[in-house]
N, C-alpha and C positions, 0 to 999 in steps of 0.2 A: 431384501428387506427394505421396505419404505421407511424413510425418516421424515420427521416433521419438526419444525421450529417449536421450542417450548416457550409459549407465550411471547413476550417481547424480549426475551433473553437471546443471547447468541448461541445457545446450546441447541443442537439437533439431537433428537432421540428417536430410536426405533419405535414403530407404532405399537409394538408389543413389548412388555417387560415381564419378567418372571417374578411373581409374588412368592415369597418364601415363608409364608405363614404355616406351611406344611412342614417346615424344617424343625426338627426337635420333638414336636409332639408332646410337650410337657404341659400338664394341667388338664383339667376336664374340658375347658373350652377349646384350646388349641390341639389337644389330643384328638379331637374329632376331625380336625382339618387334615391331619396326616401324621406319619411317624418317620419322615425322611431323615436318615442319618448321613454321615459324611460321605460314605462310598456312593450311595445313590445320588446324593446332592451333587457330587463331583461329576457323575455321569450326566445328570440333567444340565449342568453348566456346559459340559462338552457339547451336548446336542444344541443348546442355545447358541453357543458361539459358532458352531458349524453352520447355522442357519442365519447368522447375522444379528441374532438377538443378544445384545451385549449389555442390557439394562436389567438390574436386579433390585427388587424392592423388598425392604424388611422394616422392622421396628424393634425398639428395645424391649417392648413388652411381649413380643412374640416368643412364647415358651420361655419367659423370664430371662431373655438374653441368649438362649440356646440357638435361636434362628440366626442371629448375627454371628455367633461363634462358628456355626456350621458353614454359613456362607463364606466367612473369612477363610476357613480351611479349604473349602472347595475352590476358591479363587487364588489360592497360594501359587505364586509364580507367574500369574497372569493378571494381576490387578490392573496393569496398564491397559489391558484390553477391554476393561469393563467400566460401566457407569453404575454407581451404587446410590440408592436413596434409602434413608432410614428416618425414623421419627422419634420424637420425645414429647412428653407432657404427662402421660398417664403414670400411675404409681409404680415405682420400682423398689419400694421398700415400705417399711412401717412408719417411718418418721414423718413429721408434719411438713418437712421440706423435701421429701422424696418424690414429690409430684408437682405438677403445675408448670408454668412457663416463666417462672422467676429467673433472674440472672443466676441466683444461687443454684437452682436445680439444673438449668440448661447447660451451664459450663461443665458441671460434673457429669451430666447425662451424655454430653457430646464426647468428653474424654473417655467415658466408659464404653461408648459405642465404638470409638476408634480402636480401643484396645481389643474388644471382642472381634471386630472385623479385621484386625491385623493390618491396618492401613494408617497412613498419615493424613488422609483427607476423605471427606464425604462429598460426593458430587452434588447431591440435592438433599437438603435437610428440612423435614416437615415438622410443623407443630401439629401433633396428632389430634388435638382438640383445642377449643378456645378456653382460655383461663380468664374468667371475668374478674378474678380477685387480684390479678397482677396488672398494673398499668401497661397499656399497649406499647408505650414508648420504651418501658423497661425491657420487655421481650425483644423488641426490634433492635434496641441498642446492644443487647447481649448477642444477638445473632449477627449484627454488623461487626462486632468485635471478633467473633469467631471467623467471619469471612475475611476480615483484615489479617488475621493470624494465619490464614491459609488452611484452616481446619475444615471449612465447608466452602463449597463453591456457590451454590444458589440456594434460595430458601423457598419453601412452599407452605401452604396451609391445607389442612385436611379436616373435613367435617365441620367447618365453620358455617354459620348462616350467612346470608348475604350482607347483613349490616356489620357482622364481625369482620368480614373480609374487607368491606369498603372502608371501615374505620381504620383498619390496619394500613391500607394503601394510602389513605389520607395522612396518617401519621408519618409514614415513610416520606411522603412528599414534603410535609411541613418541616421536618427536621433533617432532610437530606440523608435519610437512612436507606439501606438496601430494601427493595420491595419484594413482596412475594411474586414469583413469576409463574407459579404452578398451583393448581388446586387439585387435591386428590379427594374424590367423592364417589358416592354410590350412584350408579346410573345403569339402567337396563331396560329391556322391553317391558318388564313388569314393575318398573320403578322409575317413572319419568318425572318425578317432582323436581329434579335438577333443572329441567327446562324452564320452570316458571320464573325464577329470580336469578339463580346462580349462572345460568347460561347467558342471559342478556348482560349480566355484570361482566362475565369473562370476555365477551365480545367487546364491550365498551372499554374495558381496562386492559385488554391484551393479556389475559391469563390463559395459560395452556392447561387443559384438564387431563389428569390421569384418572381413569375410571377403575374403581375397585369393585369386585364382585360383579363383573359384567354379565355373568350368567345367573344373576338373581338369586344368590345364596344356593346355587346348585339346582334351582328349580327349572333351569333351561338347558339341562344337560341331555335331555332326551330320555331320562329315566323316569320321568313323571308324565303320565298321559291320562287322558280321560278314561275312567272305568278300569284302571289297573293299578296295582300296588307298586310302590317304588321298588326298584331293583336293588342290587347290592351297592355297597359304598356308603359314603357318609350321609346321604339323604335317608336311606333306609334305617340308619343307626341314629337318626336324630340330628344330623349335622346342620340342618337348616334352622334348628331351634335358635331363637334369638334374633333371627332376621326379621325384616319388616313384614307384617302380615299381608297376605295377598288373598283376595277373594278367589275361591276355587274356580268359579265359573269364568272369571276374567283370566286366570292362569290358563285354564284349558282352552279358552278361545285363542289366546296367543300361541299356545303349543300346537293347536290344530293348524294354524296358518304356517308356523315354522315347519311342521311335518310335511305339509303340502309342498311348500317351496323347496325344502330339502330333497324331496323325491323328484321334483321337476328338474332341479339343478344337479343332482347327483352329489349332494353335499350332506353333511350331518347337521342336526339341529343346532349344536353349539356353534358350528361354523357360520350358519346363517345369522344367529343372534349376534355374534361378534362382528361380522361384516356390516350389519345394520348400524352398530355403534360407530364404526370407523367412518361412516358417511355423515355423522352428525356434526353440527357446528361446534367449534372450540375443542373438540377431542384431539389431543395430541398422542395419547398412549392408552392402551388397555393393559391393566395388570392381570395377567392370567395365572391361574394356579395349575399345578400338575403334581399328582401323587406318584406318577411313574412316567416312563419315557413314552408309552403309548398315548397317554392323555396329552402330553406336551406336543407330540407330532400331530395329533388331531387338531389341537388349537392352532398350530402353525398353518394348518390348511385353510384358515380363514383369510389368508392373504393371497394376493396375486389375481384377484377377480373382483367384480363388483356386482351388487344387486341392481336390477333394472329399476327405473322409476316406478313402474307398475308394481313390482314386488315390494318396494319400500312403502308404497301407498297402502298395500294390503296389510303390512305389518303395523303401520301407523294407525290404521283404522281399528285393528284388533286390540292394540295396546293402549289406545287413548283413554285418559281418565280425567274426570272433572277436577279442575284446579281448586285449591282452597282459596278462601277470601284473602286478599282483595283481587287475586288473579282472575277468578271467574268474572268479576265485575269488569276488569280491563279488557276482556274479550270483546266487549261491545264498543270499544274505541280503538280498533285496530289501525284505522287510517292515521291516527296520531300516536299510536303506541305499538308499532309493528313488532311481531314476534319472530325470533329466529327459526322456530318450528311452529307448526299448526297445533293450536290447543283445541279448537272446536271441531 
């Protein structure tokens, strides 16, 4: 298992982590992701640890806390072997203070997550979204106090826009507070918006990126191809609903190239898609999902080899999309505003 430094922190993480959104399966949304219960979760954790994948990602809102509870049970007796990341911000109750990134909510959310996870500390604690109603320094001071108390190790931001993240980093510097070392965001061959602003920011500020939904909400699993219906699984049952819209022709163009390279290399479509992401700037870790052991082992097959420059160029060309303003305008001034990846 390859390990990479997580941003400017001293923490090294495996390049793959197991996302546990499939644990619990409670509620209409998360129920479509998976129905993994304790016994199967324990087996998935066994396989992960056997392959050197010791990083597990969850969130308090996943199945209303059931994901954290099942992960805590699956790691019982081997917590010291694992890294855990979880998240707070989104609503965990009906009260006006049961959501957001206020000190009031975060302290209680962290304590609740620790209890569900059956642990004394969380290795990496993410703000799941940006709370514009709470002063940034209030959020960061609360997180800093939790770090000082030893309840969390490192902090990260998820789903922030570029200015949200930069404002937070500037506030940390201004007041001498702990800074976000990681960004967890959506990035895939069919969703490359991350490259326009967040990737250059991460390079400039030393932020390590954890990618969620690296297979484009299940669209790059190999089950969706030009001219054929989706096969079994959550795609066929509507599991991709709610994901970012993707033009069919653009999706099929990407899948055509993935299919061709997979056949040439003797790999699967998901393995090619994951390997492409691992070669991108700023990427420290991919959060992979697996509803069963077979899917987990297939995703682990994305490691130990690399795509050629020619293969990467073919995938880049098929997946390229026109940036939104002002990024398309910046493409004409590349000699003074270089890009970490090619937009044009």
